[in-house]
N, C-alpha and C positions, 0 to 999 in steps of 0.2 A: 896086833898087827893089820895094818888096814885090808891084808887079803883075808882076812878073819870075816866070814858072811854076817856073822851075827853083831857086828861091831857098827852100832849107829846109835843115835839118841833119839828120843822122842817127845815132841812138845804137845802132849793131847788137847792144851787148851787151844792151840793156834792148826792143830792138827797140822803138824809139821815133821817130816824127820832131817836129819842130816847124816849124811855118811861120806866116806871118800870113794871114790871112783878113780881109776888108773889108764892113761892111753899106755898101753904098754909096749908101743912104737918108741914112744920119746922116753919114757920111763916117768912121766910128769903128773902126779896125783891134784885133784882137786876135791874139795869140800863140796858138797852139792847141795842142795835145802831142798826137798819134796814135799809140794802141797798134799793131801789127803783128803778130796772131797766127799761129803755125804754118799755118794753115789760109787764111790771108790775110785775115781778116776785121777789121777797123777799130773801134775804140775810143777813145772822146775820152777824155784821162786828166786833161788839163788846160788851164787858160785863162787870159789874163793880159792887160789890156786895155793897149794901146799908151799912150803918153804923150802924143805927137804926133798930128798929123793926116795925113790918107791921101796928101797931097801930100809927107811926108817919106819918106827913106828908114830901114827899120827892119830889123832883121836879126836872126837867133838864129845862135849860134855855139857850135859843141860843146867843150864842155870836158873834161877828165879825168873818167872816173867816170860819175855819171848827172847831170851838171848841165849847164846850157846858160846861156851868156850873152846877155840881151836887150839888143838895142841900140837905143834911142831919143833921145828926147832925155836919158835918161838911162841908164846901164849898170846891170843886174840880173842876180842868177845866181841861178837858181833849179834845184831838184830836181826832175827829170822819172820818177825809177826808184821 
């Protein structure tokens, strides 16, 4: 589930991670891509709203290259590089 703190995807070649975050007030979740620079600083590089609601399983799954599958009520493939 998205509340699982270890549920994220990391793309080492792009130094980018994709995880879900939730606004508990509105029960809206988003996938967020974050780039990890060599000095350890973090920069948000992308954001996609999930289709479902907070109580559903949402996942990001790494694919080849700079693509990630965003899995919710539907599956979307996005480029994060």
